[in-house]
C-alpha positions as CSV (number, residue, x, y, z in Angstrom):
1,X,11.6,5.0,7.1
2,X,8.0,5.4,5.8
3,X,7.0,8.7,4.1
4,X,3.4,9.7,4.1
5,X,2.1,12.6,2.1
6,X,-1.5,13.7,2.1
7,X,-3.3,16.2,-0.1
8,X,-6.8,17.5,-0.2
9,X,-8.2,19.1,-3.3
10,X,-11.5,20.8,-3.2
11,X,-13.1,21.8,-6.5
12,X,-16.5,22.6,-8.0
13,X,-18.1,19.7,-9.9
14,X,-21.5,21.1,-10.9
15,X,-23.8,21.3,-8.8
16,X,-21.7,20.3,-5.8
17,X,-18.3,21.0,-4.2
18,X,-16.2,17.9,-4.1
19,X,-13.1,17.1,-2.1
20,X,-10.6,14.5,-3.1
21,X,-8.3,13.3,-0.3
22,X,-5.1,11.6,-1.4
23,X,-2.7,9.7,0.8
24,X,0.7,8.8,-0.7
25,X,2.5,6.2,1.3
26,X,5.9,5.0,-0.1
27,X,4.9,5.1,-3.7
28,X,1.3,3.9,-3.3
29,X,-1.7,6.3,-3.5
30,X,-5.1,5.9,-1.9
31,X,-8.0,8.2,-2.6
32,X,-11.3,9.1,-1.0
33,X,-13.9,11.3,-2.5
34,X,-16.1,13.6,-0.3
35,X,-19.1,15.6,-1.6
36,X,-19.8,18.9,0.1
37,X,-23.1,20.8,-0.5
38,X,-22.2,24.4,-0.7
39,X,-18.8,25.9,-0.9
40,X,-17.0,24.8,2.3
41,X,-14.8,27.2,4.3
42,X,-11.3,26.1,5.2
43,X,-12.1,25.6,8.9
44,X,-15.2,23.5,7.9
45,X,-13.1,21.2,5.7
46,X,-10.5,20.9,8.5
47,X,-13.1,20.0,11.1
48,X,-14.8,17.6,8.8
49,X,-11.5,15.7,8.3
50,X,-10.8,15.7,12.0
51,X,-14.3,14.3,12.8
52,X,-14.9,11.9,9.9
53,X,-11.4,10.7,8.9
54,X,-12.1,7.1,10.1
55,X,-15.4,7.0,8.1
56,X,-13.7,7.8,4.8
57,X,-13.6,4.9,2.4
58,X,-10.3,4.9,0.6
59,X,-9.7,3.1,-2.7
60,X,-7.3,0.2,-3.1
61,X,-3.6,1.4,-3.2
62,X,-2.2,2.1,-6.6
63,X,1.5,2.2,-7.5
64,X,2.8,5.7,-8.4
65,X,6.0,6.8,-9.9
66,X,8.2,8.4,-7.3
67,X,10.6,11.1,-8.1
68,X,13.5,11.7,-5.7
69,X,14.3,15.4,-5.6
70,X,17.4,15.7,-3.5
71,X,18.4,19.2,-4.4
72,X,17.1,22.1,-2.4
73,X,14.5,24.3,-4.0
74,X,14.8,28.1,-4.0
75,X,12.1,29.5,-1.6
76,X,10.8,31.9,-4.3
77,X,10.3,29.0,-6.7
78,X,8.7,26.9,-3.9
79,X,6.2,29.7,-3.3
80,X,5.5,29.8,-7.1
81,X,4.8,26.1,-7.1
82,X,2.5,26.4,-4.1
83,X,0.6,29.2,-5.6
84,X,0.3,27.3,-8.9
85,X,-1.0,24.2,-7.0
86,X,-3.6,26.2,-5.1
87,X,-4.9,27.8,-8.3
88,X,-5.0,24.4,-10.0
89,X,-8.5,23.0,-10.2
90,X,-9.4,19.4,-10.7
91,X,-7.8,16.1,-9.6
92,X,-4.7,14.3,-10.6
93,X,-5.0,11.5,-13.1
94,X,-3.8,8.9,-10.5
95,X,-6.5,10.1,-8.1
96,X,-9.1,9.9,-10.9
97,X,-8.0,6.4,-11.7
98,X,-8.2,5.4,-8.0
99,X,-11.7,6.9,-7.7
100,X,-12.8,5.1,-10.9
101,X,-11.5,1.8,-9.5
102,X,-13.4,2.4,-6.2
103,X,-16.6,3.1,-8.2
104,X,-16.1,-0.1,-10.3
105,X,-15.6,-2.2,-7.1
106,X,-18.8,-0.7,-5.6
107,X,-20.7,-1.4,-8.9
108,X,-19.5,-5.0,-8.9
109,X,-20.6,-5.5,-5.2
110,X,-24.0,-4.1,-6.0
111,X,-24.4,-6.3,-9.0
112,X,-23.5,-9.4,-7.1
113,X,-25.9,-8.4,-4.3
114,X,-28.7,-7.8,-6.8
115,X,-28.1,-11.2,-8.6
116,X,-28.1,-13.1,-5.3
117,X,-31.4,-11.3,-4.3
118,X,-32.9,-12.3,-7.7
119,X,-31.9,-15.9,-7.3
120,X,-33.3,-16.0,-3.8
121,X,-36.6,-14.5,-5.0
122,X,-36.8,-17.1,-7.8
123,X,-36.2,-20.0,-5.3
124,X,-38.8,-18.6,-3.0
125,X,-41.4,-18.4,-5.9
126,X,-40.5,-21.9,-7.0
127,X,-41.0,-23.4,-3.5
128,X,-44.4,-21.5,-3.2
129,X,-45.5,-23.0,-6.6
130,X,-44.5,-26.4,-5.5
131,X,-46.4,-26.1,-2.2
132,X,-49.4,-24.8,-4.2
133,X,-49.3,-27.9,-6.5
134,X,-49.1,-30.2,-3.5
135,X,-52.1,-28.5,-1.9
136,X,-54.1,-28.8,-5.2
137,X,-53.1,-32.5,-5.5
138,X,-54.1,-33.3,-1.9
139,X,-57.6,-32.0,-2.6
140,X,-58.3,-34.8,-5.2
């Protein structure tokens, strides 16, 4: 049986509000970062996720340590944990790691694209120079 947990953390990262959406699937975590302008309301975040879930770009899956907690948790303690999680600001370290990997992958892709454009531009310049030389040589 496959267990899927998802978590959305919204926090203020000056000057914008940022949402980090984590999906934990059988010990692997995938993360997507969303930047909101002003402070989003709960219903706005929910409707955004419903409308744009397919457009979210998730990072590559990262292995996460799984803790199996078989025992039942006291309802009062569970409420305390939920309250503590809602007051917590920031993003988990695994989520930060996943976002960093996603940024690095994008950076590498941009770098490769820029290099290929530069090489293409140099080839085009070279062929133009060669044609110019031929034109000058034909004139003699």
